[in-house]
N, C-alpha and C positions, 0 to 999 in steps of 0.2 A: 207332236214336232213341233211345239211351239217354241221352242228354246232357240232355235236357227231358221233364219228365212232369208231371202236373196239380200236381204240390206245387210245384214252382218256376216256374209259368208266367209269373211277373214278379217281377222284384226292386224292392220298391217300396218307400215315402218310411222315415223313422226309420233304425233301425239295418237295415233292409234296403238301404236306399240304400250305408249303409256296405260293407256285404257287396259291391254290384255296384263301387263304386269301389274296392275291394281288389282285385278282380278285373281290373281294369284296369291297375293298377299292376307296376310289379317290384321283387322283392324281393332281399335277398341283397345280396354285393357287388357292384360295380362289372362286373368283368370278367363274371359269369354272363350270359348274354342271357335279357334279360328276359322273354320269351315260356315261360320253363322253368318261372314259378312257379306252384302249384297256388291256385284260385280258392278264397277262403274262403265256405262256402254255410251254416254253422251257425245264420247269423241270418239266412234269407231267409225273409221272408211269404209266406203262400199266399195267392194270390187269384187270381180269376178259375177256379176248379174246378167244373167241371160238375158238375152234380148228379146224381139216377140219371131226374130230370124231365125235365132238360136237353134241349132238340133244336136240334142244330148242324147244318147241313148245310155238308157239307165241298164242297171245286174236288177234282176230281180231276185236271185236267190242271196237270203240273209245269211247262210253259212258262209258266204265268199267273200259279202262285204266285211264280216267279223272279223274274217282272216285278213282282209286287207287292211281292216283297223288293228289287232294285234301285231300285225308286219310293221305299221309304220311306229305306233310305240316303244316295239321290240326295236326297232332301231335308235329311237330317243332314247330308252333305257339303256344300250350299248354304249352312247357316244358317238353314232355314226351318225353324224347332223348332214354330211353332204351326200350319203346315200339316201337319207331318210329326206332333204330336197327334192332328189331327183325325181321324187313320185308325186311332187308336184304338176298343176300344168302349168303353161306357159306364164299367163297372168299372176298367177297366185305366188312363184316362184320368183318372178321381179318385184312383189312387195314383203316376203319376207324370208330372207336370206338364211345360210346357216347358221350365220354368228347369234342371229335372235334366234332361232330355236333350241342353239345352246343357250343361251341366257336365260329363257322361256323354263327349260327342262331344269336346269342345277339351281334355278329359285323355288320349285314344285318341289324338289330333293331335298334343299336346305331346310325348308319350312314343315317337309310333310316327312320325311325321312325316305329308306331309301324304297322304289317302287316295287309294288309286288303282282299286282294282276290288274286285267280288266274283264270286268261282268257288268250284270246287270243290260245287256245290249238291246236297245231297240234301234230298227231298220224302218226307213218308210223313205218316201220319195215330196221332194218339195222343189218347184220352181224346175221342175226337167232334173232335179241332181237326186243322187240316192246319197241319203243320209243315214247316216249313224251315229249313235249317242249310245255311253256308257260310260260306268263307275270305274275310274281309275283308283286302285287301293293302293296306300302308301301306308308305312309303318304306324305312322299319327295321323292320318287322317284321307280324307277323300277327295274329288276332282272330278266334277261330269266333264267328258271329252268328247268334242262334237265334231264329226270328220265330214264332208260333204265329197260325192266324190263324181267326175263327168268322166265323158270320154278319152279327155287329155291327163286324167289322174285327178288328184286329190287338187278340189278346188274351194275348198274352205275347214278351217282347222281353227276351235276356237276352245278354252279350258273355262269352265264355268264353277263358280261355289256350287256346293252341296248342302240341301237344309240338315240340320242337325238340332232336331228340337227333342232335346233331353226332356224325360218329365220325372219326376220325383220316383221312387217304386215305393211300393207299397205299403211295405216297413216301415217306411218314414213316416214320423207324425211333426209335421211342421210346424204345430202349436207345441211342441214339447221341447225348444230350444230358440236359442236368438243365434243370429251370424254378426261378425262385426271384423270388418279388413283392416288388416297391420301389414307389417312390411318388417322384416328381417335384414339386418345390415348384410353385405355382403364386400370384399375389396374393391379399391378401388372408388369409383362413384357411383356404385352400382348396391339397387336393394332390392330385396325379394316381396315380390307381392305375396301375400298370404291371408288365409280365413282363419279366425277362429270360432268354430261353433260349439255354443256353452248349451247345458242342459238348463231349462229355467227351474227355479224354488228350489235348489240342490245348497246348501251348506258345503258338503265334499264333495268332489267328483273325481274318478282316475282321472290321468291325462293320456291321451294317443297322440304321438308325432307320425305320419304317416310320411315314409320314404321312400321316392319315384322307383322306377326300373330305370330300364338301360335308354340311352339318349335321352334329348330335349324334350322336355313334358310341364304341360301347366299344373298348376295345383290342383286340378281332378282329372289326372290320367286321360284328358280326353283322348279317344281313338274313334272317329267316325259320330255316331251319335251319342256315343256311350261314355260316361264321366264314371270310372270303378271309383275313384277315392273319392268322389262328390256322394257316388254311393253309400260307401264305409262310412264318411263322416255324417251324414246324417243319417244313416240306421244308428250308428254308433251314439250319436248325442238323444235321441228318441231312445233310448237305452240307459240313457244317465253317465254317461261317456263324455268328457270333454275332448275334442278334439284339434288340432292344427297341421293343416295341411300349405303347403308354400309352393311358386312357380320354383321350379328346378333354375340353378344358376345358367345353365346352357342353353335354357330358354330364354330368359330374361335380361340376360348381360351379355356384351359383347366380350368374350373368352376367345384367348388362344389355342382353340382346341391343340394345336400341335405341341403347346407345351404343358396342357392342365393335366396332374393326376388325380386319381381314383378318390385321394382326400378332396380336393379342390372339387371335383366334381359332384360327391356326394357327402362324404363324413364331416367335413368341415360345417358345413349347411344345416344339416342334420342337427348336431350339436348346439349348433345359434338357434334351430328351433325349438330345444327341449328348454335350453333355458330361457327362451320368449314365454313357454308355455308354464314354465314354475311361476311366472309373475301374474299367473291369472288366480285370483282369488279361492278360488275353490278348488283349484290343484295343488294338493303337498310338494315339497320338492321331491320326497322319495317317494309318490304316488305315479310318474310318469312311464310308459311303455312305450316303445319304439316298435313300429308295425312296416316291416319293409318289404315290396315288393320286388321279386327278379332278383337285379343287382344291388337294388335296396336292401333285399333279405340276405342277398350274399355278405353286404357290408355291416349288418347290423350286429353283429360279435364283433367287430371292430368301433362299433359306433357306442357300443355299451362297455368295452374294457375301455375307451380312454374318456368316456363318461364317470365311469366306477359308481354311480351312483340311482340306476334305472330300477325298477321295479320287477320288468321283464322286458322281454324283446319276444315278437312275435315275427317269424318267417312264412312270407306269401309265396309261394315255387322259389324257393330259395336255389341257386344254381351252385353244382358243387364240381363239374367238371370244368376242365380249363374253357375257356372263352373260345381257340382256337377250335377244340374236340367239339364245341356246342355250334359253332357255324358250321362247320362239315354234318354233322349230324343234321341239323335243321335243315338245309336246303336239300340233302338227298333225302331226308323224308316227303318234301314237298316232290321234288323230281321224281318222285315214284307213287305220289298220292293216288293218279288215276289208273296205276297199274302200268304205265307206258313211260319213257323218259326218252323225250322227241329230242331232236337234232338243238334246238334253243334251250332246251331245258339242259342238253349235257355242257351247251356253251356254258350258260349261267351257274352249273356247276362247276364246273372247271373255273371258272372265274373264281368261285366262291372257295374254293379248296387252295387256288395260289394266294388268296387275300388273308386264308387260316395259317399258312404257312409263315406266310410275311410277317404274320402278328408273332405267332411261336417263334421264330427266329429271330425278332425284330429287327428285321430288314426294313426297317421304316427311316427315311431321312429327319434330320431333325426341325426341319419346315413342314414335313410333308403331315394329312391328317390321312389318314387309313380306316375305315368303317364308321368306328366312334371318336377316335382320338389319335394321338400321334404316339410316339416310341414313351413318353413318360406315362402317358397314360395306363398304354398296356405293358410297360415295367415295372410300374407299382401292384398294378392288379395280378402279375404273374408273382410277384413276391407276395403277395396277401395269401395266408395259407389260412382260408377259412372255418374248416373243421379243427382244426389245432388252436386257433382263438377261443371257436367257442368250448372247445374242451376246459379249457383254464377258466370259464365262466362260472361263478357259481349261481348266477339269478336265474328264475325259472326261461323256460323256454317254449315258446309253442311254434310247431313247423306243421303249415295247412298246406296240401297238395290237392289240386285235381291230375282226376285219372286220363283225362282226357287232353290234358295237357302234352302236346310235342315238342317247345321250348325249354322247358323245366320239366324232365320226366321223372315217373316212379323209380322206373327199372335204374337210369342212369345217376338220378340227382338224388333221392329223395335215400336210396337204398346206400349211397356213402355216407349221409348225416346218420343214418339209423346205425350201420357198422362202429361211427365216431362216438354214436352219444344214445345210442339205445339203453345201454344198461344204468343212464341218470333218474332217477328218481322223482326229478324237478324238469323234465323234459317228456313233451309231450308230440306226439305224432296223430295226425288227422289226416284221413283220405278222404274225397268226395268223388264218386264214380261217374257224374252227369257233365262235372265241371273242366271248363278250359284254361289258359292262362288269366286270364283276366276274372278267374271262378264265376263267369257266366255258364249259366246249363245249355247244353246241347244235345245232339247226336250224332250218332254216324262217327265216322273220321274226320277228326279238326282239320282246318286248315285256315288261311288268314283271312279270308272274305269272312267266315262269321264275326271275325270282332266290329264287322261293318254293319251287322244287321240289330237292330235296336231291343237292349238286353238291358239287362242288371246284374250287379252280382247277388248271387246266392243269398237266401235269408240266413240259413245255417252259416255261413260265413260270419256275416256281421255279428251273431248272438254265440259264436265260439269266441269271436277275438272279445267281446262284450264280457261274457262270462271271464275270458283269462284275465284280462285288466282287472276286475273285481274281485274276483280269487288273492292276485298276487298283491294287488295294492292294499286289501283285508291284512294280510299277513305279513306286509312289511309296516302295518301300524302296529303291530302286536309288540 
């Protein structure tokens, strides 16, 4: 339990709060995983420190400590900051108020996406206090949460960075390619950081542009310790394919999410990336393939239609259902995952259903952001007919789908694509029994927590994408 000691039981107001918030933020260049930074603690104030005469009764039951930790974090996630604050002991309550709790939690969700769950609990005793350490899993990252409990309630609350040590997948040969940092122009004064990965000693190579999934994302698609887009880039470059990946505009730029459209969030920057890749000496202008993931896959036909000269498109886990339907289905799946739906899970499900209904009915005021965007985002996404757009294309299309994906599914999404395009000779469908939404292998019922276990995109997926890129670019040259 060396993450937490009596000298740092609570990061408090003033300079201490600054240190606390610094620990919740990413630092360094945009391509870095925001969970790799180290928390600043030099200005942390000492509070709630027990003295030799302090008598503290401890809770020996780890299950009870886990329950209390989940309850506190659940209140933060629900926006019940006053109620969460009431769980503090008197001294801690004086030093960290409800408004500061709101500031901290809002910053966490702004940078890491929606909160998903607590996992990896450790419990112990330090300095006469019961201490719980857990991993808070968000949509795009993790944080370590440390809570200390005394007889009067919570005496310490701390959020720390987690180690996120990505390692090269076994199928990547780092001697076979080079990488260079480039940038893409975006509207206003913003530019998107990008990485160009090019095979060594080749005269000509197929080119691939990777297009992100839903929400803000860096160029690597970082989720906890995993970097699926970097896996793909290194694996493809090891097989002779040039790859351009870039930071998403909603990650890299100061954008008004209440006004942004799907084209401003995804399509326009993907087209800019395609043009930038065509400037690479080894990539012919008609040898570029767009590889989209999740919403990036759904919009790949739109990108192809707008560009008009792509060699092909690859759709990794392409959503075909409406966004409101997917939100309802995903939350229902998670609520039922362990076979029971608890009261907090039902409350979360009810909130998700209300959010989905507001998106469906476009009940979003002009200046409000709901889930991932405002009324313009959801309106333009609803107006886009992905399957109809794909049917109008004459370029080769490859659909890849993990059978353990509960976010985009074989039954609800891939089946729709097959009904629309299954009779086309230049459209291919490939399924992978053991792969999840990020095309990483696993077993059993999939859930959010497995995204935060170190893993890599399956080699079979890299091989299939490389083979497709080589085939369609060879065909376009004939």
